[in-house]
C-alpha positions in Angstrom: 107.4 63.4 130.1 110.6 61.9 129.1 114.1 63.1 128.1 116.3 61.5 125.5 119.5 61.8 123.8 119.6 60.7 120.2 122.6 60.2 118.1 122.6 58.9 114.5 125.8 57.7 112.6 125.6 57.4 108.9 128.0 54.8 107.5 128.7 53.8 104.1 129.4 57.2 103.0 131.9 58.5 100.5 133.6 61.0 102.8 134.1 61.3 106.6 131.9 64.4 106.6 128.3 63.7 107.8 126.6 67.1 107.7 124.5 66.4 104.5 123.2 63.5 106.3 122.4 65.1 109.4 120.8 68.1 108.1 117.7 66.5 107.0 117.5 64.9 110.4 117.8 68.1 112.3 114.9 69.4 110.0 112.7 66.4 111.1 113.6 67.2 114.8 112.7 70.9 114.5 109.4 70.0 112.6 108.4 67.6 115.4 107.4 70.3 117.7 109.2 68.6 120.6 111.5 70.6 122.8 115.1 69.8 121.5 118.6 70.9 121.9 121.4 70.1 119.7 124.6 69.2 121.2 128.1 68.5 119.8 127.7 64.8 120.2 123.8 64.2 119.7 120.5 65.8 120.3 118.5 65.9 123.5 114.7 66.0 123.2 111.7 66.0 125.5 108.5 64.4 125.1 106.4 61.5 125.7 108.3 57.9 125.2 105.8 57.5 122.2 106.6 60.9 120.7 110.3 60.2 121.1 110.1 56.7 119.6 108.2 58.3 116.6 110.8 60.8 116.4 113.4 58.2 115.9 111.6 56.3 113.2 111.3 59.6 111.3 114.9 60.5 111.8 116.0 56.9 110.7 113.9 57.3 107.4 115.6 61.0 106.7 119.1 59.9 107.0 118.4 56.9 104.7 116.7 59.1 102.5 119.6 61.5 102.5 121.7 58.6 101.1 123.2 56.9 104.0 123.9 53.2 103.2 123.7 52.0 106.8 122.7 53.9 110.1 123.7 53.3 113.7 121.3 54.8 116.1 122.2 55.4 119.8 119.3 56.1 122.2 119.0 56.9 125.7 115.6 57.6 127.4 115.1 58.7 131.0 111.4 58.3 131.7 110.7 59.3 135.3 107.3 59.1 136.7 107.9 60.4 140.3 108.5 64.1 139.2 108.7 66.2 136.1 111.7 66.0 133.9 112.7 68.8 131.6 115.9 69.3 129.5 116.7 72.5 131.7 116.5 70.4 134.9 118.8 67.7 133.6 121.3 70.5 132.7 121.6 72.0 136.0 124.9 71.4 137.8 
């Protein structure tokens, strides 16, 4: 199991607001069935590396379909095999 932080930045938009581009992305994440947490500066998801990479591809397609002319994607993956990883475990202080 891996944990990933995913941020998509739509570029080439006519206004500084990005909600209309990110709403379809959040819907794709919800529909994925993966555990996730939307945060102010990105979204954290939990799944296999393969599931996460497939989700990134689907999110990329969704934001372009929403009208973004260009997209920058930031992705961090923590894939640990010596012990289980969970979103909750990463959030503990």
